[in-house]
Structure formats: structure tokens, C-alpha cells
C-alpha positions, 0 to 999 in steps of 0.5 A, a space after each residue: 614862752 609857748 603858746 597855749 590857746 584852749 589847751 592847744 600848743 602848736 609845735 615851734 617847728 610850725 614857725 621855724 618851718 616858714 620859709 620866705 623866698 626873699 632875703 629876710 633876717 631873723 630879727 629885722 631888716 635893713 631899716 630896723 623894722 621887725 620881720 613879718 614872722 616876728 610880728 606874727 609871733 608877737 601877735 599870737 603871743 598877745 592873743 595867748 596872753 588874753 586867753 590866759 588872762 580871761 581864764 585866770 579872771 574866770 577862775 579867780 571869780 569862781 574861787 571867790 576872789 573879792 578883787 575880781 568882779 563879774 564885769 571884769 570876767 565878762 570883759 576879759 572873756 569878750 576881749 579874748 574871744 574877739 582877739 582869737 576871732 581876729 587871729 583866725 580871720 588874719 590866718 584865713 586871709 594869709 592862707 587865701 593869699 598864699 593859695 592865690 600866689 601858688 595859682 599864679 606861679 604855675 
């Protein structure tokens, strides 16, 4: 499944190019927990699904689908907006931490 947020499709090479300096396994570590990269991919897919659900609800309402109310359209739109804002804030924090680590390693 490719991520498609507002017609932006990041290349899978972005996720594949992330390298960790510690020993990590692709699926899970010794305790059976998901790796950071797997969690990150999973959460980005959830954000993408909310964006798509919001778009589908809006299109359904515009096309006159009687099962979709304006309340559902507004709620799905706000949920998609909030999840995208949260993803951006998490990304910003990760980038800040990465930059701070690079400063301390020099």
C-alpha cells in the first residue's frame, strides 16, 4: 500500500534509506516488539487512511449519498486534519532530536 496524502506519494526509498546505528531487525527485536521504523510506517498508513476516508466522505456527500451526513463529513475532515498535524509535529520533534544528536557527535 502506498501512502497518498493530498496527492503526495513519498518514495518508498525514503523509508528504506533510514539506517540505524544499533542492531535492529526489520520486523521485531528480541522481545517481540515492533521496531521504530515499523511503528512509524504503521502510523503514517493510519494518517493516510484517515485522509482517504475524509476525502471519500466528502465526495459521497457531494454526490448525494443519503447515508453520509454533514456531521460525518465534518468529523472525518477534522480527524484527518488533526492526525496530519500530529504527524507533522512528531516529524518535527524527530528532526530536532536528530539534529541535536548530530551536534553532540562532533
